[in-house]
N, C-alpha and C positions, 0 to 999 in steps of 0.2 A: 467577493467574499474571501476571507482568508481561511485556509484549511490547515489543520494540524499537520505538522511535518513529522516524518519518520525520525529525524534527528532529535525531536523533543521527547520521544518515548523509548528510544533504543537504549540498550546497555552498552556502555563504552568500555568496560573492563571485560574484554573478550578472551575467553579461553580458546586457544588455537593450537594447531600443530603445524609442523613443517613437513615438507615432502618426505624427508628421511626419518621422521619420527617412527620408532617401532610400533607396530600395531598393538602390542601389549601395553605400551605406555599410553596410547590413545584410550584403551579400555580403562586404565587407571584414572586418566583425566576425567572421563565421563562419570565414573563412579565417585571420584573425590568431590566433584563440583555439582553432582546431582543434575546433570544435563544429559540430553539424549543425542546430541550432535554438536559438531564444531567445524569451523572452516580450516582449510589447509592453505597456508600461504608460502610465498617464496621470500627471499631475503629483502625484497623491496615492499613487503606487505601487500603484494598483489594476491588476490584470492585465486587459487588454482582449482579448488574443488571443495566439496563438503563431505564430511565423513560422519556417519550416524551409527547408532546401534544396529540398525538394519544391515548396514554394510558389514559390520563385525559378525553378525549372526550368519549372513550370507557366506562369509568366508568359512566359518565353521561347518556350515551345511554342505559346502562344496569340497571339503577335504577328501582326498582319496580314501576310499573305504567306507564312506558314509552313505554312498548310493550304490546299488547293485549294478547299474549300467553306466558307471562313470566313464569307462573306456569308449563306449558307443556315443556317449553324450558329447564327447569332444568333437564329433563330426559336425555338429550344428553350431551356428553362430552363438546362440545362447549358451550352448555347452562350453564353447571356448571361453566365453566371458566367465562362466562359473569356474572353469579350470584355472583361469588367471587369478580369480579371487582366492582360490584355494592355495595358490603358491605365493600370494602377496605377503610381503614381510614389513612393508612400511605404509604410512598413511597415504603417501602419494600413489602407491600401487593399488590401494584399496578404495580410495575416495571415489565419489560420484562426480563426474565432470561432463560438460561445463557447469560451473556453479550458477544457480539462480540468485541474483542479487538485486538490491535496490540502492538508491542514493539517498543521502541524508536529507536532501531537499525535496524528495518525492513526498506526496501526501500520503496520509494513512490509508485513505481510500484506494490509492494506486497500489500500495503495498498489500492491502487485503485482497485486492483483485489478483495480484501476482501470486499470492499464496494459494488462493482458490484454484487458479488456472493450472498451476503446476503441482498442486496437492502436496505442499511442503509445510512444515511446522515452524520453520525459522528461515530468516534471510540475512546473509551478511550485508552490512551497510557500508557503502563506499563514499569517499569524498569526491571532489571535483577531479582529482587525478587518478581516480579508480583504485585508491588504496583503502584498506580495511580500517574503518573508524568505529565500528560497532556491530551489534547484532540485534535483530528485532524478532520477537516471537509472537505467536497468536495472542498470548496473554498480554503482551505489551500493547498490541493494537486494540484490545478490548477496553483499554483505559478510556478511550474516547467516549464510551457509553456510560462512564461513571461520573461525568460532569454534573455538578449540582444544577437543579432546575433553575435556580436563580441566575446562574451564569449564562445559561442558554437563553433565558428570557431577555437578559440585558443585551446579549448579542443581537437578537432579533430586533429589539427596539432601537438600539443604537446604529447598527450596520444597515438594516433593511429599511425601517420606517423613517428614521431621521436622516441618514446620510444618502441613501439611494433614492428615496421617494420624497424627501423633504416634507413629511407629514407631521402635523402637530402631535404631541405625545398621546392625546386622548382620542385621536381619530380611529385607532384600531385597538381593540382589546386583545392582549396577548397573555395567554395562560400556558404554563408548562407543568405537566404532571408526569413523572417517571419518564422524562425524555420525549413525551408527546406534546408537540406545540399546537395549540389551537389559536387561530387568528380569526377574529370576529369584528364586524363593523360594516359601515356603509360608506363606500368611496365614490368619487365622482365618475371615474372611468373604469371600464372593464380591464383595460391594459394595466392599470395600477394594481388591481387585485391579482392579475396573473404574475406580474413582476414580484409582488410581495410574497406570494406562495412559492414561486420558483426559487427565489433567493433564500427563503427560509429552508427549503428542502436541500439546499447546498451545504447547510451547516452539518458538519460531521456528526453522525451518530444520533440523528433525530428523525422522528416521523412528524408529519404535518397534517392537521385537520383544517380544511378550508371552510369557514363560515362567513366569508366576505360576500357582500352584495355591491351593486354599482347602479348609478343612475343612467349613464350613457354607455351604450355598446359601440365602442370605437374599433372593433375588430377588423372591419372592412374599409375603414377610412385610410386614405393615402395622403401623406404630407405633400404639399406642393414642392416641385423641384426648385431648388435654390437658383436664383438668377446669377449669371456669370458677369463679372465686372472686370474692368481693367484690361491688361494685356491679353489674358486668356480669351476674353469675350471678343476683342478685336481680331485675334488670330483665327478663331472659329468662324467669324463672319467672312474672312477672306478679303481680297482686295476690292 
């Protein structure tokens, strides 16, 4: 099955900052473009980190005088980080690192899993040489759930039933309603029903209802081992 790639849904016109960009300019960029974060890159378009509104607010909250125990706070590791944030003047000093990124060839499912695991709302997208080529947000990934039902049905029929199982068009009834795929019909073998359902579930952004039945339960049958011929057969027999 083919999966939608991050490169298909990412934004290629990326608002970015460099290491030395003043933090006030970063705030202007976020406000001007109505975004909540951006990547920080070097001269070779390598992503050094990510800077968000949260980082900017953390800097303000950590400024000397905003907390009663700022002096004592410096004694802890977290306190030293907050102190560094308070003294930061550039994007590079304020960014969160290392950056969490994905590649353009990664699937949307992989990108969504990365977002959930790291609890981030955006991911810089890299090419084969790990250079910035785009950015993908949660909203971009949600596009996979907006595919027309007709397109999803066509993919199930063409990719699963016809190409994978070589079934005639009317062997299985496929209906799709609001992204929910229902497969119904009577097949020869249990393994065919399992393959059909498993492959349908691999289509991005769908749920599958299985209403397939079968005549023969081949779950416990084992194919005969293929016979060896030629040189390999003679070599295994020995002299």
